[in-house]
C-alpha positions in Angstrom: -4.9 -13.4 15.8 -2.3 -10.6 15.5 -3.0 -7.2 17.1 -3.8 -4.7 14.2 -0.9 -2.2 13.7 -3.3 0.7 14.3 -3.5 -0.3 18.0 0.2 -0.8 18.5 1.0 2.4 16.8 -1.8 4.5 18.4 -1.0 3.1 21.8 1.0 5.4 24.1 1.5 6.7 27.7 0.2 10.0 28.9 3.6 11.4 29.9 2.1 14.6 31.4 -1.1 16.7 31.2 -0.2 20.1 29.9 -2.1 23.2 31.0 -5.0 23.9 28.6 -4.3 27.1 26.7 -7.0 29.6 27.3 -7.1 30.6 23.6 -8.5 27.2 22.5 -12.1 27.3 21.3 -14.4 25.2 23.5 -14.9 22.3 21.0 -11.2 21.9 20.4 -10.6 22.1 24.2 -13.3 19.4 24.7 -11.6 17.2 22.0 -8.2 17.5 23.6 -9.6 16.7 27.0 -11.4 13.7 25.6 -8.2 12.4 24.0 -6.4 12.9 27.4 -9.2 11.0 29.1 -8.9 8.3 26.5 -5.2 7.9 27.1 -5.6 7.9 30.9 -8.4 5.3 30.6 -6.0 3.0 28.7 -3.5 3.1 31.7 -6.3 1.9 34.0 -8.3 -0.7 32.0 -5.9 -1.4 29.1 -5.9 -0.2 25.5 -8.6 -2.7 24.3 -11.3 -1.6 26.7 -10.3 2.1 26.3 -10.6 1.8 22.5 -14.1 0.3 23.0 -15.0 3.2 25.3 -13.8 6.0 23.1 -14.4 4.7 19.6 -17.7 5.8 17.9 -20.1 3.1 16.8 -19.4 4.0 13.2 -15.6 4.3 13.6 -13.7 2.9 10.7 -10.5 0.7 10.7 -8.4 -0.8 8.0 -7.8 -4.5 7.5 -6.0 -5.8 4.4 -7.8 -4.3 1.4 -11.0 -3.5 3.3 -12.4 -1.0 5.7 -14.1 -2.6 8.7 -16.0 -1.4 11.8 -13.2 -0.4 14.2 -15.1 -1.5 17.4 -15.6 -5.0 16.0 -11.9 -5.2 15.0 -11.0 -4.2 18.6 -13.4 -6.8 20.1 -11.8 -9.5 18.0 -8.2 -8.6 19.0 -6.6 -10.6 21.8 -6.5 -9.0 25.2 -3.3 -7.1 25.7 -0.8 -8.4 28.4 -1.3 -6.5 31.6 2.4 -5.4 31.8 2.4 -3.7 28.3 2.1 0.1 28.6 0.3 1.9 25.8 0.6 5.7 26.1 -0.1 8.8 24.0 -0.7 12.5 24.3 -2.5 15.1 22.0 -0.1 17.9 21.0 -1.4 19.3 17.8 -4.6 19.6 15.9 -7.8 21.7 15.3 -11.6 21.6 15.2 -14.0 22.9 12.6 -15.6 26.3 13.2 -18.9 24.4 13.6 -17.4 22.5 16.4 -18.5 18.9 15.7 -15.5 17.6 13.8 -11.7 17.8 14.4 -8.4 16.0 14.5 -5.5 15.5 16.9 -2.0 14.1 16.7 0.9 13.5 19.0 3.6 11.2 20.2 2.9 7.6 21.1 4.9 5.0 23.1 4.5 1.3 23.6 6.5 -0.4 26.3 6.7 -4.1 26.4 8.9 -5.6 29.1 9.3 -8.8 27.1 10.6 -7.0 24.0 14.0 -5.4 23.6 14.6 -5.3 27.4 11.6 -3.0 27.8 12.9 -0.3 25.5 10.1 1.9 24.3 8.7 1.7 20.7 7.9 5.2 19.4 5.2 6.3 17.1 3.1 9.2 15.9 -0.7 8.7 16.1 -3.4 10.7 14.4 -7.2 10.6 15.2 -10.3 12.2 13.8 -13.0 13.0 16.4 -16.7 13.7 15.9 -19.3 14.9 18.3 -21.9 12.3 19.1 -25.7 12.7 19.7 -25.1 12.9 23.4 -22.7 15.8 23.0 -19.5 13.8 23.7 -16.6 13.5 21.3 -15.5 10.0 20.1 -12.9 8.7 17.6 -14.2 7.9 14.1 -10.7 7.2 12.5 -7.4 6.3 14.1 -4.2 5.9 12.2 -0.5 5.8 13.2 3.0 5.0 12.2 6.1 3.5 14.0 9.1 5.8 14.3 12.8 5.2 15.0 12.7 7.7 17.9 10.3 9.9 19.8 8.2 12.2 17.6 9.2 15.9 18.3 6.4 18.3 19.3 6.3 21.7 21.1 5.5 21.5 24.8 1.8 21.5 25.7 -0.9 21.6 22.9 -0.6 23.8 19.8 -3.5 24.6 17.6 -3.0 24.2 13.8 -3.2 27.5 11.8 -6.8 28.6 11.6 -6.8 32.2 10.6 -7.9 31.8 7.0 -11.1 29.8 7.6 -13.7 29.3 4.8 -16.8 31.3 5.5 -18.7 30.9 2.2 -22.2 29.8 1.6 -22.1 26.6 -0.4 -23.9 23.5 1.0 -22.3 20.6 2.8 -23.1 18.4 -0.2 -21.3 20.8 -2.5 -18.3 21.1 -0.1 -18.1 17.3 0.2 -18.2 16.9 -3.6 -15.3 19.4 -3.9 -13.3 17.5 -1.2 -13.8 14.2 -3.0 -12.7 15.9 -6.2 -9.6 17.3 -4.5 -8.8 13.9 -3.0 -9.1 12.1 -6.4 -7.0 14.8 -8.0 -4.1 14.2 -5.6 -4.3 10.5 -6.1 -4.3 10.7 -9.9 -1.4 13.2 -9.8 0.5 10.9 -7.4 0.6 8.3 -10.1 2.6 10.7 -12.3 4.6 12.7 -9.7 4.3 12.9 -5.9 5.8 16.3 -5.9 3.3 17.7 -8.4 0.5 15.9 -6.6 1.1 18.1 -3.4 2.6 21.3 -4.8 0.1 24.0 -4.1 -2.1 21.6 -2.2 -0.5 21.7 1.3 -1.9 23.9 4.1 0.4 25.9 6.3 2.3 23.7 8.7 1.1 20.5 7.0 2.3 17.1 8.3 3.2 13.9 6.6 3.4 10.7 8.7 5.2 7.6 7.3 6.3 4.4 8.9 10.0 4.6 9.8 10.3 8.3 8.8 10.4 11.1 11.3 7.4 13.4 10.9 7.7 15.7 7.9 6.4 19.2 8.5 5.9 22.2 6.2 5.8 22.4 2.4 9.5 22.6 1.9 10.4 19.5 3.9 7.5 17.5 2.6 8.2 18.3 -1.1 11.9 17.6 -0.6 11.1 14.2 0.7 8.6 13.5 -2.0 11.3 14.0 -4.6 12.9 10.8 -3.3 9.7 8.7 -3.4 8.3 6.6 -6.3 5.1 7.4 -8.2 2.0 5.6 -6.9 0.9 2.6 -8.9 -2.7 3.1 -7.8 -4.6 5.4 -5.6 -8.3 5.0 -4.9 -10.4 7.5 -2.9 -13.0 5.7 -0.8 -14.6 8.2 1.6 -14.7 11.9 2.3 -16.7 13.9 5.0 -16.8 17.6 5.8 -17.9 19.6 8.8 -21.1 21.6 8.8 -19.0 24.7 8.6 -17.4 23.3 5.4 -13.9 24.5 6.5 -12.5 21.1 7.6 -12.9 17.5 6.4 -11.1 14.2 6.1 -10.8 11.5 3.5 -9.3 8.0 3.2 -8.6 5.4 0.5 -6.1 2.9 -0.8 -2.7 3.2 -2.4 0.1 1.1 -3.8 3.7 1.8 -4.6 6.2 -0.2 -6.8 9.4 -1.9 -5.7 12.6 -0.3 -6.7 15.9 1.3 -5.4 16.0 -1.2 -2.6 12.4 -0.5 -1.6 9.8 -3.3 -1.5 6.4 -2.8 -3.1 3.9 -1.4 -0.6 0.2 -1.2 -0.4 -2.2 0.1 2.2 -4.5 2.9 3.2 -4.0 6.6 3.4 -5.9 9.1 5.5 -5.9 12.9 5.0 -7.2 15.8 7.0 -8.1 18.8 4.9 -8.6 22.5 5.7 -10.4 25.1 3.5 -9.4 28.7 3.3 -11.5 31.7 2.3 -10.7 31.1 -1.3 -12.7 27.8 -1.1 -9.7 25.6 -2.0 -9.2 22.4 0.0 -5.6 21.8 1.2 -4.0 18.9 3.0 -3.0 19.6 6.7 -2.3 15.9 7.5 -1.4 13.0 5.3 -0.8 9.5 6.8 0.0 6.3 4.9 -0.6 3.0 6.8 0.9 -0.1 5.1 -1.2 -3.2 5.4 
C-alpha cells in the first residue's frame, strides 16, 4: 500500500526550537508547543507512531474521493523505513479567542537516503488543532503540498493578524451556517472566475498552498496567480466548523479542474481556514488544495 501523500508532505524535521514569543496567548502557545512535541516525537519513534499519538480520534484524512478517519489511515500505512527523516516546524498560525481551535503551518522536509542521493524533499504543511476533553491539543486535519525548494518563513513563530476579531453575539449554529454559506459561495464563484471567487474574501496575510508552487501570500500575489488558473469544473463543500468564539473556523471539500494549456485535469480536496472580523464577514486566511 502506498503511503498517503499527506504523510510524506506533512513529514519534516524540527530544525530548531525557536524561543516562544511572550506575546502569544496561552492557547496558541500550547498549540505551538504541541506541534513541536509532535515533530520531536516523530524523530524518536517515527512519523507513523507520532501521528497516532497526536491525531485526535475524530481527525479526518482524504483518500480518493472520500474522507476517512485519519488514525485508521495511518494504521493501515506501511511502517516507514528507519533511516527516513520526517521533520517539520510551526512558524505561522493563530488560535480562536475561545482557545479551543486553531491552525498552524510551516516548512516540512523529508530526507530519504535511498532517493536522490539523500537530497531533501521540501514541503509546506498545515494543520488544524482542537483542544480535547483532557485539555490537550490534537490534530483534527492535516494537509500539505510538495515544493521545489524550502518554504520561506520569518524566523521563530509569527502570529497571524488578529486585531480585528469578531465579538458579536450570534450563536455557534448561526456562525457555522454563515461559514458554510461563505464556503459554498467561493466554490460556486470558482467555477466562473477564480479571481472573482477570492476578491474581497481574503484575510490580511492570507496564504495559498499548492503542489509545486511556492507559497502565495497576501491578496495581490494570490489574485495575480489566480489570473493564470483555470475555472473549477466542480467544487463541493463537505464540512465546516467554527470555534465557540465564532471568530475562527475551517472547512473542506472536493474540487476538480479541467485539462488545458499543458496542464492535466486535476481533482482532489481543498481545506480552508477562515477568520471573522468585527463586521461579521468570514474571510480566508489559508487555502490548501491537495490533489488525489
